[in-house]
matplotlib code that plots the C-alpha trace (Angstrom):
import matplotlib.pyplot as plt

x = [-38.2, -37.8, -34.4, -33.9, -36.4, -35.2, -34.2, -35.3, -34.1, -31.4, -32.1, -29.1, -30.7, -30.9, -28.8, -26.7, -25.5, -25.1, -22.9, -20.9, -20.2, -19.1, -16.7, -15.1, -14.7, -13.2, -10.5, -9.7, -9.3, -7.0, -4.8, -4.5, -3.8, -1.0, 0.5, 0.4, 1.9, 5.0, 5.8, 4.0, 2.7, -0.5, -1.0, -0.9, -3.1, -5.7, -5.8, -6.1, -8.7, -11.0, -10.8, -11.7, -14.6, -16.1, -15.8, -17.4, -20.3, -21.2, -21.2, -23.6, -25.9, -26.0, -26.7, -29.5, -31.4, -29.7, -29.9, -32.9, -35.0, -33.9, -34.4, -31.8, -31.1, -29.8, -27.8, -26.1, -25.5, -23.7, -21.6, -20.4, -19.8, -17.7, -15.3, -15.2, -14.5, -11.5, -10.0, -10.9, -9.3, -6.1, -5.8, -6.4, -4.0, -1.4, -2.1, -1.7, 1.5, 3.0, 1.6, 0.8, -2.7, -3.0, -2.7, -4.2, -7.5, -8.4, -7.8, -9.9, -12.7, -13.3, -15.9, -19.0, -18.6, -18.9, -21.7, -23.7, -23.5, -24.6, -27.4, -28.8, -28.5, -29.6, -31.5, -33.4, -32.3, -32.6, -29.7, -30.6, -28.3, -27.1, -26.2, -24.4, -22.5, -21.7, -20.4, -18.2, -16.8, -16.1, -14.3, -12.5, -11.3, -10.2, -8.1, -6.5, -5.6, -4.1, -1.8, 0.8, 4.3, 7.5, 8.2, 5.7, 8.6, 7.1, 8.6, 6.4, 5.9, 2.8, 1.5, 1.2, -1.9, -3.6, -4.1, -6.3, -8.1, -9.1, -10.3, -12.4, -13.9, -14.8, -16.3, -18.3, -19.8, -20.6, -22.8, -25.6, -25.5, -26.1, -29.0, -30.6, -30.1, -31.6, -34.6, -35.4, -34.3, -33.3, -31.0, -27.7, -26.1, -26.7, -25.5, -22.5, -21.6, -22.0, -19.9, -17.1, -17.0, -16.9, -14.2, -12.1, -12.5, -11.8, -8.5, -7.3, -6.1, -4.4, -2.5, -1.5, 0.1, 1.7, 3.2, 5.5, 7.4, 6.4, 6.4, 3.5, 4.8, 2.9, 5.2, 3.7, 3.9, 1.5, -1.1, -2.7, -3.2, -4.5, -7.0, -8.2, -8.3, -10.4, -13.0, -13.1, -13.4, -16.2, -18.2, -17.7, -18.7, -21.9, -22.9, -22.2, -24.6, -27.2, -26.9, -27.4, -30.4, -31.9, -31.1, -30.2, -26.8, -26.3, -26.6, -24.9, -21.8, -20.3, -20.7, -19.0, -16.3, -15.6, -13.2, -10.2, -11.4, -11.2, -8.1, -6.4, -7.2, -6.1, -3.0, -1.9, -2.6, -1.2, 1.1, 3.0, 6.6, 5.5, 3.2, 3.2, 0.2, 0.4, -1.9, -3.2, -4.3, -6.1, -7.9, -9.0, -10.2, -12.3, -13.8, -14.7, -16.3, -18.3, -19.5, -20.6, -22.6, -24.2, -25.3, -26.7, -28.7, -30.0, -31.7]
y = [-6.1, -2.4, -0.8, 0.0, -2.6, -4.4, -8.0, -10.1, -8.3, -6.4, -2.8, -0.8, 2.4, 1.2, 3.7, 0.8, -0.1, 3.5, 4.0, 0.9, 2.1, 5.4, 3.6, 1.7, 4.8, 6.8, 4.1, 4.4, 8.1, 7.7, 5.1, 7.2, 10.4, 8.5, 7.5, 11.1, 12.5, 10.4, 13.1, 16.0, 17.4, 17.4, 21.0, 20.4, 17.4, 19.3, 22.1, 19.7, 17.4, 20.2, 21.9, 18.8, 18.0, 21.5, 21.2, 17.7, 18.6, 21.9, 20.1, 17.6, 20.4, 22.0, 18.6, 17.8, 21.0, 23.8, 25.2, 24.0, 26.0, 25.4, 27.0, 29.3, 27.3, 24.1, 26.2, 28.0, 24.7, 23.4, 26.6, 26.0, 22.3, 23.5, 25.3, 22.3, 20.0, 22.0, 21.5, 17.8, 17.3, 19.1, 17.2, 13.9, 14.4, 15.5, 12.3, 10.2, 11.9, 11.4, 8.0, 6.3, 5.5, 2.1, 4.0, 7.4, 5.9, 3.8, 6.7, 9.0, 6.5, 6.5, 9.2, 6.9, 7.2, 11.0, 10.8, 8.2, 10.1, 13.4, 11.7, 9.9, 12.8, 15.7, 14.1, 11.5, 8.6, 5.1, 2.5, -1.2, -3.7, -4.9, -1.4, -0.7, -4.0, -3.3, 0.2, -1.1, -3.8, -1.2, 1.2, -1.7, -3.1, 0.4, 0.6, -2.7, -1.7, 1.5, 0.1, -1.4, -2.2, -0.6, -3.4, -1.7, 0.4, 3.7, 6.0, 8.4, 10.0, 9.1, 12.7, 12.8, 10.7, 13.8, 15.0, 12.0, 12.0, 15.7, 14.8, 12.1, 14.5, 17.0, 14.3, 13.0, 16.4, 16.8, 13.8, 14.9, 18.4, 17.0, 15.0, 18.2, 20.0, 17.1, 17.0, 20.5, 20.4, 17.1, 18.1, 16.0, 17.0, 20.7, 20.7, 18.6, 21.3, 24.1, 22.1, 21.7, 25.4, 26.6, 24.1, 25.2, 28.9, 28.3, 26.7, 30.1, 31.8, 28.6, 28.3, 31.9, 31.4, 28.1, 29.3, 31.7, 28.7, 25.9, 25.5, 24.4, 21.0, 19.4, 16.9, 15.5, 12.0, 13.1, 14.4, 11.1, 9.7, 13.1, 13.2, 9.7, 10.6, 13.6, 11.6, 8.9, 11.4, 13.3, 10.2, 9.0, 12.4, 12.4, 8.9, 9.6, 12.6, 10.5, 7.8, 10.3, 11.8, 8.3, 6.7, 7.3, 8.6, 5.8, 3.3, 5.2, 6.6, 3.3, 1.7, 4.7, 4.2, 0.7, 2.3, 0.6, -2.8, -1.7, 0.4, -2.8, -4.7, -1.8, -1.3, -4.9, -4.6, -1.1, -0.1, -3.4, -2.5, 0.9, -0.3, -3.7, -5.6, -7.8, -10.2, -7.4, -5.5, -8.5, -9.1, -5.5, -5.6, -8.7, -6.9, -3.9, -6.3, -8.1, -4.9, -3.5, -6.7, -6.4, -2.9, -3.7, -6.7, -4.7, -2.1]
z = [-27.8, -27.6, -27.0, -23.3, -22.1, -19.0, -19.5, -16.5, -13.4, -15.4, -16.2, -17.4, -16.1, -12.5, -10.5, -9.2, -12.7, -13.8, -10.7, -11.5, -15.0, -13.5, -11.2, -14.1, -16.2, -13.2, -12.9, -16.6, -16.1, -13.2, -15.0, -18.1, -16.1, -14.3, -17.6, -18.7, -15.5, -16.2, -18.7, -17.1, -13.8, -11.7, -12.5, -16.2, -15.9, -14.0, -16.6, -19.5, -17.9, -16.7, -20.0, -21.9, -19.5, -20.1, -23.9, -23.9, -21.7, -23.5, -26.8, -25.2, -24.0, -27.4, -29.1, -26.7, -27.4, -25.5, -22.0, -20.1, -17.6, -14.1, -10.7, -9.2, -6.1, -7.7, -10.2, -7.4, -5.6, -8.7, -9.0, -5.5, -6.3, -9.3, -7.0, -4.7, -7.6, -8.6, -5.2, -5.3, -8.7, -7.7, -4.4, -6.1, -9.0, -6.4, -4.5, -7.6, -8.4, -4.9, -3.9, -7.2, -8.5, -6.6, -3.2, -4.0, -5.5, -2.4, -0.1, -2.3, -2.4, 1.4, 0.7, 1.1, 4.9, 4.7, 2.1, 4.0, 7.3, 5.7, 3.7, 6.7, 9.1, 6.8, 3.9, 6.0, 3.8, 5.3, 5.1, 5.3, 7.1, 3.6, 2.6, 5.8, 5.6, 2.0, 2.7, 5.6, 3.3, 0.6, 2.9, 4.8, 1.5, 0.4, 3.6, 3.0, -0.6, 0.5, 3.2, 1.0, 2.1, 0.8, -1.8, -4.1, -5.3, -4.5, -1.9, 0.0, 3.4, 5.4, 5.5, 1.7, 2.1, 3.3, -0.3, -1.2, 2.1, 1.7, -1.8, -0.2, 2.3, -0.4, -2.6, 0.4, 0.9, -2.8, -3.2, -0.8, -2.2, -5.7, -4.4, -3.0, -6.3, -8.4, -6.1, -7.3, -11.0, -12.5, -15.4, -15.0, -18.4, -18.0, -14.3, -15.4, -17.9, -15.3, -12.9, -15.5, -16.5, -13.0, -12.1, -15.0, -14.3, -10.6, -11.6, -12.9, -9.6, -8.5, -11.8, -11.6, -8.2, -9.1, -12.4, -10.4, -9.2, -11.5, -15.3, -17.4, -18.7, -21.6, -23.2, -26.4, -25.0, -22.3, -24.7, -25.8, -22.3, -21.0, -23.8, -23.0, -19.3, -20.1, -22.0, -19.3, -16.5, -18.4, -19.0, -15.4, -14.0, -16.1, -15.1, -11.5, -11.6, -13.4, -10.8, -8.0, -9.8, -10.1, -6.7, -3.1, -2.0, 0.5, -2.4, -5.2, -3.5, -2.2, -5.7, -7.4, -4.7, -5.9, -8.4, -6.7, -7.9, -11.5, -10.9, -9.6, -12.7, -15.0, -13.0, -13.5, -17.2, -18.0, -15.2, -14.7, -13.7, -12.3, -9.5, -7.9, -6.4, -3.3, -1.3, 0.8, -2.3, -3.6, -0.3, -0.1, -3.7, -3.0, 0.0, -2.3, -4.8, -2.2, -0.6, -4.0, -4.7, -1.3, -1.9, -5.3, -3.9, -0.9, -3.0]

ax = plt.figure().add_subplot(projection="3d")
ax.plot(x, y, z, "-o")
ax.set_aspect("equal")
plt.show()
């Protein structure tokens, strides 16, 4: 049997499975970023992660044969997405720092609602009952996971959830725009590299303003988890783009948003004593898992 040949009904290059792999890797990136921010800050984390992402992707572009020929419109769309991604990354890292990863990730991953609405209204995509039910389960489960009581050991103010919710809105807008770009020029690796460079450059003005009142903190204990987070985030970002290039937004975005399921598992393993899990979190996670399976089976 040749490499890459589907086995039965399993094909690893189906967009659903690529999106699922992206979700798992995104959760790994969030967990390791949280570990690093115990010794650093969201600003430092954003700088390190976006720099690593740019380096990894451009090495990939060179190895795969260099810059491909693409049309100007998708290139400009990804330049705009790069600026949007900078804001999304900063908002989410701030959310993780203030709320903890087990709360911030579920709020961030409510973006399938925005993506689905935009894809259906503006891209003409169709959503079957199974996809709609799965999306509602994913988002409902995310809400359950995020509404954790005070015994979690984390103190926060309700309005601090705005950071992660804004990140969700920006991510929801980004998915359909990616789909439009890929319909014109389907080059996920190159566009991921463009996205990473623009994101890193866009961070400059923000860093300049913040450094007037905040120090750049890079404790050596934060370096290994930040490096791991950078590679996890890079791989997840690329797989997410590949999934969008292969499949429909209404199918792909809810699966990528299943990240809280994997974040929950990794939180129990790696953040024990820092963040606690309760019955509501487990129920919400089960809803996310059920919704993801529903979407995959309703292709």
